[in-house]
C-alpha positions in Angstrom: 0.4 10.5 28.6 1.3 7.0 29.8 4.0 5.2 27.9 3.0 2.4 25.5 3.7 -1.1 26.9 6.0 -3.9 25.8 4.7 -7.2 27.5 7.0 -10.2 27.8 5.6 -13.7 28.6 7.9 -16.6 29.5 7.7 -19.5 32.0 11.4 -19.5 32.4 12.0 -16.9 35.1 15.7 -16.3 34.2 14.9 -15.9 30.5 12.0 -13.6 31.3 14.1 -11.3 33.5 16.9 -11.3 30.9 14.6 -10.3 28.0 12.8 -7.7 30.1 16.1 -6.1 31.2 17.3 -5.9 27.7 14.1 -4.2 26.6 14.3 -1.7 29.5 17.9 -0.8 28.7 17.2 -0.2 25.0 13.6 1.1 25.0 12.9 2.2 28.6 12.7 5.9 27.8 9.8 5.5 25.3 8.1 2.3 26.5 7.0 0.7 29.7 8.2 -2.9 30.0 6.0 -5.4 31.8 6.3 -9.2 32.2 4.3 -12.3 33.0 5.5 -15.8 33.9 2.4 -17.8 32.9 -0.6 -17.5 30.6 -3.1 -16.7 33.4 -1.0 -13.8 34.6 -0.5 -12.6 31.0 -4.3 -12.7 30.3 -4.8 -10.6 33.5 -2.2 -8.1 32.4 -3.8 -7.8 28.9 -7.2 -7.2 30.5 -5.9 -4.6 33.0 -4.1 -2.7 30.2 -7.3 -2.6 28.1 -9.4 -1.5 31.1 -6.9 1.3 31.8 -6.9 2.4 28.2 -3.1 1.9 28.0 -1.6 1.1 24.6 0.1 -2.2 24.1 2.7 -1.9 21.3 4.2 -5.4 21.4 3.6 -8.7 23.2 6.3 -11.4 23.1 5.4 -15.0 24.1 8.0 -17.8 24.5 7.6 -21.0 22.6 7.4 -22.8 25.9 3.9 -21.3 26.0 3.1 -22.5 22.5 0.0 -24.5 23.7 -1.3 -21.2 25.2 -0.4 -19.4 22.0 -2.3 -21.9 19.9 -5.1 -21.9 22.4 -5.8 -18.2 22.3 -3.3 -16.2 24.4 -2.1 -14.1 21.5 -5.5 -14.2 19.9 -6.9 -12.7 23.0 -4.1 -10.1 22.8 -5.3 -9.2 19.3 -8.9 -8.9 20.5 -8.1 -6.6 23.4 -5.3 -4.7 21.7 -5.8 -4.9 17.9 -3.0 -2.5 17.1 -0.4 -4.5 19.1 2.3 -6.5 17.3 2.7 -10.2 18.4 5.9 -12.1 18.4 6.8 -15.7 19.3 10.2 -15.9 21.0 12.2 -18.9 19.8 15.5 -20.3 21.0 18.7 -20.4 18.9 18.5 -23.4 16.6 14.8 -23.7 16.9 14.4 -24.5 13.2 16.4 -27.7 13.7 13.6 -29.1 15.9 10.7 -30.2 13.6 7.9 -29.7 16.1 9.1 -26.2 17.0 9.6 -25.3 13.4 6.1 -26.5 12.6 4.7 -24.4 15.4 6.5 -21.3 14.1 5.4 -21.8 10.5 1.8 -22.6 11.4 1.5 -19.6 13.8 2.7 -17.2 11.0 0.6 -18.8 8.3 -2.6 -18.8 10.3 -2.1 -15.2 11.6 -1.7 -16.1 15.2 1.6 -14.1 15.3 3.1 -11.4 13.2 6.6 -13.0 13.2 9.1 -14.9 15.4 11.7 -13.3 17.5 15.1 -15.0 18.2 15.8 -15.2 22.0 18.8 -12.9 22.6 22.2 -14.5 22.9 25.3 -12.4 23.8 24.8 -8.8 24.7 24.3 -6.7 22.7 22.3 -8.9 20.4 21.5 -6.7 17.4 19.6 -9.4 15.6 17.1 -9.5 18.5 16.9 -5.7 18.6 16.5 -5.4 14.8 13.4 -7.5 15.0 12.0 -5.6 18.0 12.7 -2.2 16.3 11.0 -3.4 13.2 7.9 -4.4 15.2 7.9 -1.0 16.9 8.4 0.9 13.7 5.4 -0.9 12.1 3.3 -0.2 15.2 4.2 3.4 15.3 3.5 3.9 11.6 0.1 2.3 11.8 -0.8 4.4 14.8 0.5 7.6 13.1 3.0 8.0 15.9 5.8 9.2 13.7 7.4 12.6 13.3 6.7 15.0 10.4 3.0 14.1 10.4 0.6 16.2 8.2 -2.6 16.9 10.2 -5.8 17.2 8.2 -8.9 18.7 9.9 -12.3 18.4 8.2 -15.9 19.2 8.9 -17.0 15.7 7.9 -15.4 12.4 6.7 -16.6 12.6 3.1 -16.2 15.3 0.4 -12.9 17.2 0.0 -11.6 16.1 3.3 -11.8 12.5 2.1 -10.0 13.4 -1.1 -7.2 14.9 1.0 -6.9 11.8 3.2 -7.0 9.5 0.2 -4.2 11.5 -1.5 -1.9 11.5 1.5 -2.6 7.8 2.0 -1.1 7.3 -1.5 1.9 9.6 -0.8 4.9 8.9 1.3 3.7 11.4 3.8 2.7 10.5 7.4 -0.7 12.0 8.1 -3.7 11.8 10.4 -7.3 13.1 10.2 -9.7 14.4 12.8 -13.1 16.2 12.7 -13.2 19.9 13.4 -15.6 19.4 16.3 -13.4 16.9 18.1 -11.1 18.0 20.9 -8.0 17.5 18.8 -9.6 19.3 15.9 -10.3 22.4 18.0 -6.6 22.4 19.1 -5.3 22.1 15.6 -7.7 24.8 14.2 -6.5 27.2 16.9 -3.0 26.7 15.6 -4.2 27.3 12.1 -5.7 30.7 13.0 -9.1 32.3 12.9 -9.3 32.7 9.1 -8.7 29.0 8.4 -11.2 27.4 5.9 -12.0 23.8 6.2 -10.6 21.4 5.3 -7.3 22.5 6.8 -3.8 20.9 6.4 -1.2 21.7 9.0 2.3 20.9 7.8 5.3 19.8 9.9 7.0 23.2 9.4 4.1 25.0 11.0 2.3 26.2 7.9 -1.5 25.9 7.6 -3.2 25.5 4.2 -6.9 26.3 4.0 -8.8 24.1 1.6 -5.6 23.6 -0.4 -5.6 23.1 -4.2 -3.9 20.1 -5.8 -1.0 22.3 -6.8 -0.5 23.4 -3.2 -0.6 19.8 -2.1 2.0 18.8 -4.8 4.3 21.6 -3.6 3.9 20.4 0.1 4.7 16.9 -1.0 8.0 18.1 -2.5 7.4 18.6 -6.2 10.2 20.6 -7.9 8.9 24.0 -8.9 10.8 24.1 -12.3 10.2 20.6 -13.5 8.4 21.8 -16.7 11.5 23.8 -17.7 13.9 20.8 -17.8 14.6 18.2 -20.4 14.6 14.6 -19.1 16.1 11.4 -20.4 13.1 9.5 -19.2 9.7 10.4 -17.8 7.9 7.7 -15.9 4.1 8.0 -15.7 2.9 6.3 -12.6 4.5 5.7 -9.2 3.4 2.1 -8.5 5.9 -0.8 -8.1 6.8 -0.7 -11.8 7.2 3.1 -11.9 9.2 3.2 -8.6 11.5 0.4 -9.8 12.1 2.2 -13.1 12.8 5.4 -11.1 15.4 3.6 -8.9 17.2 2.0 -11.8 17.0 5.0 -14.1 18.3 7.5 -11.6 20.9 5.2 -10.2 22.3 4.7 -13.7 22.6 8.4 -14.4 19.4 9.1 -16.4 17.7 12.4 -15.8 14.5 10.9 -14.4 11.1 12.4 -13.6 8.1 10.5 -12.1 4.6 11.9 -12.5 1.5 10.5 -10.7 -2.0 11.9 -10.3 -2.1 10.6 -6.8 1.0 9.4 -4.9 3.2 6.4 -4.6 2.4 2.7 -4.5 -0.4 2.2 -7.0 -2.7 -0.7 -6.3 0.0 -2.3 -4.2 -0.6 0.2 -1.4 -3.9 -1.5 -0.7 -2.1 -4.7 0.4 -1.8 -4.6 4.2 0.8 -7.5 4.1 2.6 -8.9 1.2 4.2 -12.2 2.5 5.6 -13.7 -0.7 7.8 -10.8 -1.9 11.4 -11.8 -2.2 13.7 -10.7 0.6 10.9 -9.9 3.1 10.5 -13.1 5.1 8.3 -11.4 7.7 6.2 -9.8 5.0 5.9 -6.1 4.1 2.9 -3.8 3.6 2.4 -2.3 0.2 2.6 1.1 1.7 5.9 0.4 3.4 7.4 -1.1 0.3 6.4 1.9 -1.7 7.7 4.3 0.9 11.2 2.7 0.9 11.3 2.6 -2.9 10.4 6.3 -3.1 13.1 7.2 -0.6 15.6 5.0 -2.5 14.8 6.6 -5.9 14.9 10.1 -4.3 18.4 9.5 -2.9 19.6 8.5 -6.4 18.3 11.8 -7.7 14.9 11.0 -9.3 12.3 13.9 -9.2 8.7 13.2 -8.3 5.6 15.3 -9.1 2.3 14.3 -7.4 -1.2 15.6 -7.9 -0.6 16.3 -11.6 -2.5 14.2 -14.1 -0.9 13.5 -17.5 -3.5 14.4 -20.2 -1.7 13.8 -23.5 1.4 12.3 -25.1 2.7 13.6 -28.4 5.9 13.4 -30.5 7.8 16.2 -32.4 10.6 14.6 -34.3 13.0 13.2 -31.7 11.2 14.6 -28.7 8.3 13.2 -26.7 6.1 15.7 -24.9 3.7 15.1 -22.1 0.9 17.5 -21.3 -0.1 17.8 -17.6 -2.8 19.5 -15.6 -2.1 23.0 -14.5 -1.1 23.8 -18.1 2.4 22.3 -17.8 4.4 20.3 -20.4 7.3 18.0 -19.9 9.8 16.8 -22.6 11.7 13.5 -22.6 13.7 11.3 -24.9 11.9 8.2 -23.7 8.7 7.6 -21.7 7.8 4.6 -19.5 4.1 4.1 -19.0 3.5 2.5 -15.6 0.0 3.9 -15.0 -1.2 0.5 -13.6 -4.9 -0.2 -13.2 -7.6 0.8 -10.8 -10.4 -1.1 -9.2 -13.7 -1.3 -11.1 -16.7 0.5 -9.7 -19.8 -1.2 -8.5 -22.1 1.0 -10.5 -24.7 1.2 -7.8 -25.8 4.9 -7.5 -26.8 4.8 -3.9 -23.4 3.3 -2.9 -21.4 5.6 -5.2 -22.9 8.5 -3.4 -21.4 7.1 -0.1 -17.8 6.9 -1.4 -15.7 7.9 1.5 -18.6 7.7 3.9 -18.6 3.9 4.4 -17.9 2.8 0.9 -14.2 2.6 -0.1 -12.5 1.5 -3.3 -9.2 -0.2 -2.4 -7.7 -1.5 0.8 -8.4 -0.5 4.4 -5.0 0.8 5.4 -6.3 4.2 6.7 -9.9 3.3 7.7 -9.4 0.0 9.6 -8.6 1.7 13.0 -12.0 3.4 13.1 -13.9 0.1 12.6 -13.5 -1.5 16.0 -16.7 -3.5 16.7 -18.1 -2.8 13.3 -19.7 -5.1 10.6 -17.5 -4.8 7.6 -17.8 -6.3 4.1 -15.1 -6.8 1.4 -16.1 -7.4 -2.3 -13.5 -9.2 -4.3 -11.9 -12.6 -4.9 -8.2 -11.8 -5.4 -5.2 -11.5 -3.2 -5.8 -7.8 -2.3 -9.3 -8.7 -1.1 -7.9 -11.6 1.0 -5.3 -9.4 2.6 -7.9 -6.7 3.3 -10.2 -9.2 5.0 -7.4 -10.5 7.3 -6.3 -6.9 8.2 -9.9 -5.8 9.0 -10.4 -8.9 11.1 -8.0 -7.4 13.6 -10.4 -4.6 14.3 -14.0 -5.3 13.2 -16.5 -7.4 15.0 -17.2 -9.4 11.9 -15.8 -9.3 8.3 -17.7 -10.8 5.4 -15.9 -11.5 2.1 -18.2 -11.3 -0.9 -17.0 -13.4 -3.9 -18.8 -13.4 -7.2 -17.2 -16.7 -8.2 -18.0 -20.2 -7.0 -14.8 -20.5 -4.9 -11.7 -18.6 -3.8 -9.3 -20.9 -5.6 -9.5 -19.2 -8.9 -8.1 -15.8 -7.9 -6.5 -16.1 -4.5 -3.2 -17.6 -3.2 -3.5 -20.7 -1.2 -1.7 -19.3 1.8 -4.3 -16.5 2.1 -7.2 -19.0 1.7 -5.8 -21.0 4.6 -5.4 -18.0 6.8 -8.9 -16.8 6.1 -10.3 -20.2 7.0 -8.4 -20.2 10.2 -9.2 -16.7 11.4 -12.2 -16.2 13.7 -14.7 -13.5 12.8 -14.5 -13.9 9.0 -17.4 -15.2 6.8 -17.1 -16.0 3.1 -20.1 -15.7 0.8 -19.5 -17.2 -2.6 -21.6 -16.7 -5.8 -22.7 -13.4 -4.3 -22.7 -9.8 -5.6 -23.5 -6.4 -4.1 -26.6 -5.0 -5.9 -27.8 -2.2 -3.6 -27.5 -0.5 -0.3 -27.5 3.0 1.3 -27.7 5.0 4.5 -28.4 8.4 6.0 -25.2 10.1 4.9 -23.2 7.1 5.8 -23.4 3.4 4.8 -25.9 1.5 6.9 -27.0 -1.4 4.8 -26.2 -3.5 1.8 -28.3 -5.6 -0.6 -26.6 -8.9 -1.5 -27.7 -11.2 -4.3 -27.0 -14.9 -4.1 -26.7 -16.1 -7.7 -27.1 -19.7 -6.7 -30.7 -19.2 -5.5 -31.5 -15.8 -7.0 -32.4 -14.2 -3.6 -31.7 -10.7 -2.5 -30.9 -10.1 1.2 -30.5 -6.8 3.1 -27.8 -6.8 5.7 -26.6 -4.2 8.2 -23.2 -2.8 7.2 -20.8 -0.2 8.6 -18.3 -0.3 5.8 -17.7 -1.8 2.4 -14.3 -2.1 0.7 -14.5 -2.9 -3.0 -11.7 -4.8 -4.8 -13.4 -6.3 -7.8 -11.0 -6.2 -10.7 -9.1 -3.6 -12.5 -9.2 -1.3 -15.6 -6.1 0.2 -17.1 -5.4 3.9 -17.0 -4.9 4.3 -20.8 -7.8 6.5 -21.9 -5.6 9.6 -22.2 -3.1 8.0 -24.7 -3.2 8.8 -28.4 -5.1 6.3 -30.6 -1.9 5.1 -32.4 -0.7 3.4 -29.3 -2.2 -0.1 -29.7 -4.2 -1.7 -26.9 -6.4 -4.7 -26.4 -10.2 -4.6 -26.2 -10.1 -3.8 -22.4 -7.5 -1.1 -22.8 -4.3 -2.8 -21.8 -1.2 -1.9 -23.9 0.3 -4.2 -26.4 4.1 -4.4 -26.2 6.9 -6.1 -28.1 5.8 -9.1 -30.1 2.2 -8.5 -29.1 2.0 -5.3 -31.1 -0.5 -6.3 -33.8 1.5 -6.8 -37.0 3.7 -3.9 -35.9 0.8 -1.7 -37.2 2.0 1.8 -37.8 5.5 1.0 -36.9 8.0 3.2 -38.9 11.3 1.7 -38.0 13.3 -1.2 -39.6 13.8 -2.8 -36.3 10.8 -4.5 -34.5 9.5 -3.1 -31.2 11.7 -4.1 -28.2 10.2 -6.4 -25.5 8.3 -3.7 -23.5 8.0 -1.1 -26.3 4.5 0.0 -27.3 3.5 0.7 -30.9 5.0 4.2 -30.5 8.8 4.0 -30.5 10.7 4.9 -27.3 7.4 4.7 -25.4 7.5 1.6 -23.2 5.0 0.1 -20.8 5.7 -1.8 -17.6 3.5 -3.4 -14.9 -0.2 -3.9 -14.7 -1.0 -1.6 -17.6 0.7 -4.0 -20.0 -1.3 -6.6 -21.9 -0.4 -10.1 -20.7 1.5 -8.9 -17.6 1.5 -11.0 -14.4 -0.5 -9.0 -11.8 2.1 -9.4 -9.0 4.3 -6.8 -7.3 7.5 -8.7 -8.0 6.8 -8.9 -11.8 6.0 -5.2 -11.9 9.3 -4.4 -10.2 11.1 -6.6 -12.6 9.5 -5.0 -15.6 10.4 -1.5 -14.3 14.1 -2.4 -14.2 14.0 -4.1 -17.6 12.3 -1.0 -19.1 15.2 1.1 -18.0 17.7 -1.3 -19.6 15.7 -1.0 -22.8 15.7 2.8 -22.6 19.5 2.6 -22.4 19.6 0.4 -25.5 17.2 2.7 -27.4 19.2 5.9 -26.5 22.4 4.2 -27.6 20.9 3.1 -30.9 19.6 6.7 -31.5 23.0 8.2 -30.8 24.8 5.8 -33.1 22.3 6.5 -35.9 22.8 10.3 -35.7 26.1 10.5 -37.6 24.6 8.4 -40.5 21.6 10.6 -40.7 23.9 13.7 -40.8 25.9 12.1 -43.6 22.8 11.8 -45.8 21.6 8.4 -44.8 17.8 7.9 -44.9 16.4 8.7 -41.5 13.0 7.6 -40.2 11.0 9.1 -37.4 11.8 7.4 -34.1 
């Protein structure tokens, strides 16, 4: 197989040769380095690579070619090589020059580049190589070119095979999928053996699982076998940003911590292809990558994770809280943090519901975008997740249409995303519009769109639809004495209605629900700010409150033993 390519473009011949030489020395074993000294030569190289079917991993263009960058050089690179990362090389001190700084900021904001790259100074320049390595890691992750990959082989894209792909998309497990009738599928099935039953999972250690159950998948994802035989200080339900944050802080501060999630890590944040306004990530970070790193961080501190197990009930017996799980298991804890988040609302169109996983997808396009080259794709939603999905899909699809029920984007979407959508070719926005129908012959072929401003229905050809139209909290399984608002979000702290049913002399703490020592954090909480940063903050605060509650409980025990009046906690 030919090596993937790193392409450097710079009109300064000495600088071009220096950067190319550094790349060869550091990455030459795994990548082929090519160079071009002017835009015309670069466009020719891009076309030749595309014609040859060679993969372009990264293209670097100097700011001396900023006119070409603005005029379409890197945009052409995206059209011919949608997976490639694009960097603008800037000289040391470039931010002190207002025109150059403006070029950098505009190029990032309008999606013409992924990020800027500082021109290397003294050898070895690890700042330069850190940026390059980050680009290449992102490219390799998106292209599924990472070790320890789980291979999934299915007879078709929908059904149980889709459920497996969706599950592993939520987990911190690299994976890929192929059809059984493809060349790759035949090779993998031969490795699985003649008795393999579709869908098949081939694990990095060589094992093959035929049509695996959720319990088998949980074990493959690293669930501890004896988790239901232990007592935990805190059990966290949900592994989105709030739950992962609570896991990191709980485990790092010595609490015996267990995280349970029906799917995997990341929650709704995993649908965000690029979060650009999260503190500490100036180049942006994908929701999946952020969740992956948080999962690793919590695991290193000693937190345990159980995926593919749904929590079905929560009860109290004196001082102990008990969670009932699928597979007949039960887990006990002194405190519980509910970080179950919220999921996207369904369209409620039967013909489209029948095509879920076969052209209709709820959530972001992280795993499907690569297969939509040249396709007509639609995204329903008016929030930030929908905006990020549209921009990500525009890298691959022929045309992307954003369907917004409201009269404008301003009500639910950040300004920087609106700007980038307006500046990106191949994106249409239809306001005051809803999806009311559609269908296809086993896969999505068309949609029916209703324009509320004129009352007309229009049938349009469609290859894929991604639905991000609002959320509902995952609280149906909770006991009725945990108070919630009319839409199901949990009341906490001062919002608990008149402390109804509260049995303690103290009021509920800031994130505590109407059941003592049961806290809520993140999107599931009434009045929460639906942002990743606020969910992470609430997860850490919840752990501090757990410490306070445990300390208060321990200090009350001697008084109770001495005959003081004790109330249920």
